[in-house]
C-alpha positions, 0 to 999 in steps of 0.5 A: 500500500502506498504511504500517505506522503507518496499519495500527497506527492503524486496528487500534487504532481498530477494537479501541478503538471495538468494545470501548468500544461493547460495554461501554458499551451492553450494559446498555441494549441488554439491557433495551431490545431483545428480545436477551439479553446473551449474544446481543449478545455472540455478535454482537460476537464474530462482528463482531470475528472476521470481519475477522481471519478475512478477514485470514487467508484473503486475506492468507495470513498464517503469523503467525496460525499456520495458519487453524484456530487463529483459527477454533477459538478463535472457534467454542469461544468462541461455543459456550461462550457459547451453552451457558452461556446455557441456564442449566441444570446438565445442560450443566455438563460440556459448558460445562467442556469448551468452557472447556478447549478455549477456554483451551487454544486461547488458550494454544497460540496465545499460545505460537505467537505468542511463539515465532514472534516470537523464533526458528524452532521445530524439528519436535521441539519443536513435536511435544512441545508439541502432545503436551503439550496433547493429553495435558492435554485427554485428562486433563481429559476422563477426570476430567470424565466418570469422576467420579474427582474432583469437578468443581472439583478436576478443573478446578483440576488442569487449570488448574494443569498448563496454566498451569505448562506455559505458564509454562515455555514463556514462561520458555524463550522469553523468556530472551533477549528482554525484550519477549517476556517482558512480552507473555508475562506479560500473556497469562499473567495474562489466561489466569489470570483466565479460569480463575478466572472459569470457576471462579467462574461455573460451579462456584461458581454465580456470575454468568455475566457475569464469565465472558462479560466475561473471555472476551471480553477474553481473545479481544480481547487475543489477536486484537489480539496476532495482528494486531500480529504480522501488521503486524510480520512484514509490515514485516520481510518488506518490509524483507528483500525490499527488501534482497534486491531491492537485491542482485538489481537490482545489475549481475550480477557476471560471471566473464569466462571463463565468463559466470557469476556470480562468487564474491562476487556468488553469496555475497552473493545466497545469504546474502540468501536465507538471511536472508530465510527462515531456516527454508529447507533448502538443499543447497550443491553445489560441483563441478569437472572433475577432469581439467582441470588438464592443459589449462593446462600443455598449451594455456595458460590462454587456450586452456583457458578456451575449453574451460571456457566450453564446459563452463559453457555446456552445464551452465548450459543443462541447469540452466535448467529445474531449478526447485528450484535457486537462481536467481542472476539476476532474469532469464530464462533463469534463471542457476542456476550460479556460478563460485567460485575456481579450477575450482570451480562452485556450485549451491544446491538448495532442499530445502523440502518434499522428502519423500525422503532429502536425500542420495538427492535430492542424489546423484541430481541430481549424477549427472544433472548428470554425465551432462549433460556433453557428449561429447568437447569439442574445441579445434582438434585437442585434445579432452577428456572432462570428469569431475565430482566433487561436494562437498555441505554443508547449511544448517541452523539451527545454521549459516546462514553462507553463506561457511562452508557453501560452504567446507564443501562445498569441503572435501567436494569435496577429500575426494571428489577425493582418494578418487576419489569422485563425490559426497562429503557434508561430515562434521562429524567431518572438521571436528572433525578439522581443528579439532584439527589447527589446534589442534595447529599453533598449539600446536606453533608456540608450543612451537617459539617457546619452544624447549620441544621434547624432544631426546634421543640414540639410540646407534648400536652396532658389534655385534661389539664392542658399541662406540659408533659414533655417535648420532642426535638425535631429536625429540619433542613432548609435546602433552599427557599422553597424546599424544607426537609424533615427528619425522615428525608434527612436521615435517608440522605445522611445514610447515603453520605455516611453521616447518620452517626454524626447527625445522631450525635448532634441530636443528642447534644442538642437534646441535652442543650434543650434539657439544660435550658428547660431546667434553667427555666424551672421546667424539668420535663423530658425531651424525646429524640428519634433514632434510626435503626442504624443509629440504635445499633451503633454501640458508640452512640450509647456511650456518647449519650452517657458521656454527654449526660455527665458533661451537662450534669443531667439525669439520663431519665430526662432523655427519651428515645423514640424508636420505630416499631419496625426495629422491634419487628426485626427480632435483632439481638443487637437491637434488644441489647441496645434498648436494654443498655439505654434502659440501664442508663435510665433513658425512656424508651418510646415506640413510634408509629405503633400499629398494635400488631400481635408481634409488636405487643409481644415485644412491648410486654417483654421490653417494658416500654415507657410509652407509645405514639400513634399517628393521628393525622387522619382524625381531622378528616375522619368521619364516623365509622371510618377505619382509621378512626376505629383503629385509633380508638382500638389502640387507645383502649388497648394501651389503657388496659395495658397501663402504657402511656399513649401520645397522639402525634400530628394533632394539628387542629381543634377538631382532631383534638376534640375527636382524640379526647372523645376516644379517651386520648390523654396525651397529644402533640402537634402543630395545634399546640406549637409548630416548632419552638426554637431555643431563642423563643422557648422562654417567651413561649413558656411564659405565654403558656403559663399565663394561659394555663397557670397550673401547668408547672405544678407537680 
């Protein structure tokens, strides 16, 4: 194969000799032979164009940008030269029309070369450009044959619009590439000279030799630019193929459990394929057997890998003949499947040339692959029928990072698994939501580190005498002006950032700060805090509670810890041990969101709980005989018989309070008594409550 340098030298030599011999010999030849100057020019054009057309046909080059462009350019130039050689005014409209076609083809081909040298042009952009050129041609034809304006004005209108359109595309294409800007300006000047020569030769009755010379120069310049682009593209293609071959020829990275390419090899190979053909359309499909996890626990990893090998072999065998799937090996039979982390497998479908909906084609393939899973697969006496779930993401012009696209497909697979779907396509809105959650986690971590969260107390009331029985410490986070997060949302985000323990310690410190302030105000009432399961199971936190109580010189019996009923139902020895340790310190234990289930009652009797809280938010809307109202009524009756104090939370209105009292409720808290009292407002609030209910501090 000829080297790039040899090709360039041959091209330059060919163009130089052809042009030089033409312009040095045409006067003498025109006088010494029976051939005219125009005829010699036509012969020169044919001699110049035939090698280029041969390159297009034999080389099948897409850089020349479809074979009709050089053919149309050559035919329009030859036709123009033939018509102007007639030297008759009746051929003037036809000469102008052929000049328009030649000029438009030159501009269009120039823009295609510039755009292809920089980036891939979308179908919409290509359609807009094609439509613009066609409309300009139609406009000139209307002006030419309707005689609305003189021919010279019609030509000027067309030339101005055509060159402005080309200037716009040259400027747009060259914004990030200086070499393209220079090439575009050179071609733009050549087209401007061509437009001027047409005007001078045909409309101003000048010599046609200027038109012939400028047209031949423009034609030669464009052919040279196209050939140069062929050489550059071929060099880039060989470089990409060489890089891809280096990956293909590497020893295949094989997963030992399934004998399939492993993640790193598949990722590297796939990225090389994307880089090689940036305009390709790929569908990345990640799938897994959704009912495989139980095998590891029942059979162990070694034995379960035997079943996984059977599954991988069966699926790979069914995919060998799928030509539209990417082949991860340069061998036969083809390897069209790779193993990712865990139980995830990868196939990549090439959708180039697909005439149907991508989603429809991919979903049909996933269903076919799911049906290719063999019947019950057995290992010794154990058998299992595998079921597959699929996640799909697409490679597009906005994203060509193989690792990120595979991650998107895995996110879609997780969504399919959680929603019990067979196929789930990656949703950009889901990615945006994940980014928002990540931003929230980052902002919350900073807020926790800066201790800028919002703490307040909500009073608990003994309803009969309207006396204070205690407070609950509540936590809020003002993320922005329009978004305030409560305890549950904050703890969920803190679990992602690993700050649950830090936040729990701040809560304990804030609770003892509030207890100290209440004691200074002669209001020695308990303060309750909520603890999540993760915090409760952290032994260091219990030690921190004891140390904080000693530092503040306060009795731990003034602190109440609210734990969710779900923690009890976990039947965890660690949870029971943590509750026993808190009780040994004198900390009160309150069960939050109590449901009254039989299992919960068993743990309550066993643990000797200090109180129960139930959610009464539905009481303000409940009608007589409503199920929620009946359940709350039954729980109040049950806890009174068990002599366990019950607090109705979320009493947010007078109607809810009256309904709760009518059921026999004795203790309540909610916004009806205080939306949230900060440490700064606590003295004033206590004074106002004492003025309204003077006996509230009496023992």
